[in-house]
C-alpha positions as CSV (number, residue, x, y, z in Angstrom):
1,M,79.3,-30.8,-20.0
2,T,77.8,-33.5,-22.3
3,S,75.3,-32.5,-24.7
4,R,72.9,-34.7,-26.7
5,P,69.5,-34.3,-28.1
6,G,67.1,-33.4,-25.1
7,M,69.6,-33.2,-22.4
8,L,72.6,-31.4,-21.1
9,K,74.7,-33.1,-18.2
10,N,77.5,-32.3,-15.9
11,S,78.9,-35.6,-14.5
12,F,82.1,-34.0,-13.4
13,T,84.2,-37.1,-14.0
14,K,87.3,-35.3,-15.7
15,G,87.1,-31.9,-14.2
16,P,85.0,-28.9,-13.3
17,E,83.4,-28.4,-16.5
18,A,83.8,-24.5,-16.9
19,W,81.6,-24.0,-13.7
20,C,82.6,-20.9,-12.0
21,S,81.8,-18.3,-9.4
22,Y,81.3,-14.6,-10.0
23,D,83.5,-12.1,-7.9
24,Y,81.9,-8.7,-8.3
25,H,84.1,-6.8,-6.3
26,A,87.3,-8.4,-7.9
27,S,85.6,-7.3,-11.3
28,M,85.5,-3.8,-10.2
29,V,89.1,-3.5,-8.8
30,A,89.8,-4.9,-12.4
31,G,88.4,-2.1,-14.2
32,G,84.9,-3.4,-14.5
33,R,86.1,-6.6,-16.4
34,N,84.2,-9.8,-15.4
35,I,86.0,-11.9,-12.9
36,F,85.2,-15.4,-12.8
37,I,86.9,-18.0,-10.6
38,L,86.8,-21.6,-11.3
39,T,85.2,-24.1,-9.0
40,T,87.3,-26.9,-7.4
41,W,86.9,-30.3,-8.6
42,E,86.9,-33.4,-6.6
43,R,87.2,-36.8,-8.4
44,H,85.0,-38.4,-5.6
45,G,83.1,-37.7,-2.6
46,G,79.6,-37.0,-4.5
47,P,76.6,-38.9,-4.2
48,G,77.2,-42.5,-4.9
49,D,81.1,-41.5,-5.0
50,A,80.7,-39.5,-8.1
51,G,82.7,-36.3,-8.8
52,Y,81.6,-32.9,-7.6
53,V,82.6,-29.4,-7.5
54,W,82.7,-26.6,-5.0
55,A,83.2,-23.0,-4.3
56,D,83.2,-21.0,-1.0
57,H,82.8,-17.2,-0.2
58,T,86.5,-16.5,-1.0
59,R,85.5,-16.8,-4.7
60,W,82.1,-14.9,-4.7
61,S,80.7,-11.5,-3.7
62,A,77.6,-9.5,-4.0
63,D,76.6,-8.2,-7.3
64,T,75.4,-4.6,-6.2
65,P,73.7,-3.7,-9.8
66,E,71.2,-6.5,-9.3
67,N,68.0,-5.8,-7.5
68,P,68.0,-7.2,-4.8
69,L,71.6,-7.8,-4.3
70,S,72.6,-11.2,-5.8
71,I,75.4,-13.6,-5.1
72,L,76.1,-15.8,-7.9
73,P,78.1,-18.7,-6.5
74,L,78.0,-21.3,-9.4
75,L,77.5,-20.3,-12.8
76,F,77.9,-21.7,-16.4
77,Y,78.3,-20.0,-19.8
78,C,77.5,-21.8,-23.0
79,G,80.3,-20.1,-24.9
80,W,82.7,-21.3,-22.4
81,A,82.0,-25.0,-23.7
82,D,81.8,-23.7,-27.4
83,E,77.9,-24.0,-27.3
84,D,75.2,-21.7,-28.5
85,P,72.6,-19.9,-26.5
86,I,70.1,-22.6,-25.5
87,D,66.3,-22.9,-25.3
88,L,65.3,-23.5,-21.9
89,R,61.6,-22.8,-21.9
90,N,60.0,-25.5,-19.8
91,A,63.2,-27.5,-19.3
92,E,63.6,-29.5,-16.2
93,V,66.4,-29.5,-13.9
94,S,68.0,-32.1,-11.7
95,V,71.1,-31.6,-9.2
96,Y,72.6,-32.4,-5.8
97,L,73.4,-29.4,-3.7
98,R,75.4,-29.6,-0.7
99,G,76.4,-26.9,2.1
100,D,79.3,-26.9,4.5
101,N,79.5,-24.6,7.2
102,L,77.3,-22.3,4.8
103,R,75.8,-19.4,6.7
104,L,72.9,-18.1,4.6
105,D,71.8,-15.2,6.8
106,G,68.3,-15.4,5.5
107,A,69.2,-16.0,1.9
108,D,67.4,-18.1,-0.5
109,C,69.2,-20.2,-3.1
110,L,67.4,-19.8,-6.5
111,F,68.2,-20.9,-10.1
112,W,68.4,-18.3,-12.6
113,V,68.9,-17.8,-16.3
114,H,70.5,-14.9,-18.1
115,G,70.7,-13.7,-21.7
116,A,70.6,-10.6,-24.0
117,G,68.4,-8.3,-21.9
118,G,69.2,-9.4,-18.3
119,R,68.8,-12.0,-15.5
120,W,65.7,-13.6,-14.2
121,H,65.6,-15.8,-10.8
122,L,63.1,-18.6,-10.3
123,N,62.0,-17.1,-7.0
124,S,58.9,-19.2,-6.6
125,Q,61.1,-22.2,-6.1
126,P,63.7,-21.7,-3.5
127,L,65.9,-24.7,-3.3
128,T,66.9,-26.7,-0.2
129,I,70.5,-27.3,0.5
130,A,71.5,-30.3,2.3
131,D,73.7,-29.6,5.5
132,A,77.1,-31.3,5.5
133,E,75.9,-34.2,3.4
134,W,74.4,-35.1,0.1
135,G,70.6,-35.8,0.0
136,S,69.2,-39.0,-0.9
137,E,67.7,-37.8,-4.0
138,P,68.4,-34.9,-6.2
139,I,66.7,-31.6,-6.2
140,R,64.4,-31.5,-9.4
141,F,62.3,-28.4,-10.6
142,A,61.1,-27.0,-14.0
143,L,61.8,-23.7,-15.7
144,P,58.4,-22.7,-16.4
145,D,57.8,-20.0,-19.2
146,D,55.8,-17.8,-16.8
147,E,56.9,-14.5,-15.6
148,S,54.5,-14.6,-12.4
149,L,57.0,-17.3,-11.0
150,W,60.3,-15.4,-11.5
151,H,61.9,-12.0,-10.7
152,H,64.0,-10.1,-13.4
153,S,67.0,-8.8,-11.3
154,W,69.2,-7.2,-13.7
155,P,67.9,-5.7,-17.1
156,R,71.0,-5.4,-19.4
157,N,71.7,-1.8,-20.2
158,H,68.4,-0.9,-18.5
159,Q,66.3,-2.4,-21.1
160,S,64.0,-5.3,-19.8
161,Q,63.4,-8.3,-22.0
162,P,60.7,-10.7,-21.3
163,L,61.2,-14.1,-19.7
164,S,60.4,-15.9,-22.9
165,Q,63.0,-14.3,-24.6
166,I,65.6,-14.8,-22.0
167,L,64.7,-18.5,-21.3
168,G,64.5,-18.9,-25.4
169,A,68.1,-18.0,-26.0
170,A,69.7,-18.5,-22.5
171,H,73.5,-17.6,-22.6
172,S,74.1,-18.7,-18.9
173,F,72.5,-20.1,-15.9
174,G,73.4,-21.2,-12.4
175,F,72.5,-20.6,-8.9
176,S,72.1,-17.5,-6.8
177,F,71.7,-16.4,-3.2
178,I,69.2,-13.5,-2.7
179,G,67.6,-12.0,0.4
180,F,70.9,-12.2,2.8
181,S,71.4,-9.8,5.6
182,S,75.3,-10.3,5.3
183,E,77.0,-11.7,2.5
184,V,77.0,-15.8,2.4
185,T,79.9,-17.6,3.9
186,G,80.9,-21.3,3.7
187,R,81.1,-23.8,1.0
188,L,78.5,-24.9,-1.9
189,S,79.0,-28.0,-3.6
190,M,77.2,-29.4,-6.6
191,S,77.1,-32.8,-8.3
192,Q,75.2,-34.5,-11.2
193,F,73.7,-31.4,-12.7
194,E,71.3,-32.3,-15.4
195,I,68.8,-30.3,-17.9
196,T,66.1,-32.3,-19.6
197,L,64.9,-30.3,-22.4
198,P,61.3,-30.7,-23.7
199,S,60.4,-32.6,-26.7
200,P,60.1,-30.4,-29.9
């Protein structure tokens, strides 16, 4: 991830830049240790022949402690890039997403943030995933500091924390599938992920 004042960016020019999937079932088999599986990096083939990363259903599984059940197919932890938690309040996201043989079974694809106190999903902004192609324009959306636009799916240690606290010191973020009738299968790809931070 490239980090400069006011912006975070994953261009995927040299590798997957620490983006992973979360395999909850494998984590339980491993005695409760979190199992993250690195995405596959492709040097070319993204929008404008840019680099991109992808994961498929062999690397993710439903996280049953979440309410509702969530799949976390693409996620990033700030600590993996030796970065401190980040203030994402009212930031803006731009990203290309692509599905190949992606069977959602009723699921919405949402953006989420996580910090000390749980995970919040931006359920007011379901994301459209282009089918077997990259869209002509990136998906763009804001991360409003407004709890009425989010859902708190997993309070850490059963201690729910307000959205502003989680957004203000986000440890991780990514994309989720929520609302599926059976686990989502297929491939999800991502290119040119950017977060623009509001001016101080």
